[in-house]
N, C-alpha and C positions, 0 to 999 in steps of 0.2 A: 336722527332728525330727518323728516321727509324734504326732499329737495324738490322744489316746484319745477316742473318740466320746461317752463318758459325760460328759466335761467340756463338754457344750454350754453355750453361753453364754445365760443366762436373763435376764441383767441388763436388757436393753432391754424385755423383756416384763414383767418384774417392775416396773420403773420405771413402765411404762405403767398397769399395774393399780394401783399404789400411789396414782397420781394421781387415781384414781376411788374410792379407799377412804375410808370414813367413820370416825367416831369408834369406838375400839374398844369391843366389848360383852363381858360376860363369858361369855355363854350365848346359845346359838341353839337354840330348840326345834324340831327336825325333825318330831317326830311319825312315823307310818308313811308311806311304807314306809322301812325302815331304811336302804336303801342311797341314797346320794346319786345324783342324776340322772347327774352326770359330775364329773370333776375333772381339773385340769391341773396338772402338777408345775411349779414355778418354781424349780428348784434343789433343794438338800439341805434348806433350811430354810424353805421356803414352798411352799404349795399352795393352788390356787384350787378350792374346792369349789362345784360348782354344785348348789343345792337343787332348783331348777327351771329351766327355760330363762330365766326372768327374774330369779332370785334367786341371787345367789352371794355367797360369802365369801372373804376372803383370810385364810388361817389361817397364822400364823407358827409355826414349829415350833422346839423346842430343839435345838441340834446335837449329834448323838451317833452313836455307832457303829451303833446298831441302827436308825438312822433316816437311811440313806443310800441311794443308788440309787432315789430316789423316781420318777426319770424312767423307770426301767425297770419299775416296777411297773405292772400292768394293772389291778389292783384294790385299792382301799383300803376297809377296813371302819371304821367308827366303833366305839368301844368296845362290846362286847357287851351291856352291862346298860343302856345308854342310847343312844337314837338321836338325840342332840343333840350339838351341838358345845358344849364346855365348857371354859374355861381353868382351871377350879378342880381337875378331876380328869381331864380328857378326853385321851384318847389316839387316834391313828389306828393302826390294825393293818394292817401289811404282809403281802403274801402270804407272805413267807418267814418270817414269824413275828416280825418286828421290830416295835417300837412306837416311835411319836413322840409325844412329850409337846406338847400344844399350849400355846403361850404368849401369843398374840394373836388375836384374831378381829375381822376388820373387814368390815362390810357393803360391797358394791361397788354403785356406781352402774352398773347393768348397760347401760342404754341408753346412757350416756355412753361407756362401754368398747367397746361394739359400734360405736358412730359412729366413734370414734377409730380402732379396727382396720379399719373399712371405709375410711375416708379413707387409712390408711397404704397399704393394698392399692391403692387407686386411683392413689396417688403413684407406685407402682412401675411401673404400666403404661406 
């Protein structure tokens, strides 16, 4: 049976990221620039938002029809009015006009995560 590429399995990466996630915070002030430095989809209900190269946040999203295909999105914008991550009223805006409601934001121990990813790559060699 053919597997649709969209259903990539993010569970291992997500589990790895969660290991380095801290206590949830209601709010992260990004300030300018509005766009995040980078982001990584972890399935349909989670996204890793890189604010800078050394600061990242795991954002859990409410599962909804308007918030799917995150892995195919090239750009995500934060809510127009604010350039912050905010669980109280925050949404991610997808390129196709979909919106994803943020339900949890957890800061990531980036150095720990990068170290773990590096070790994992070295294991494969």
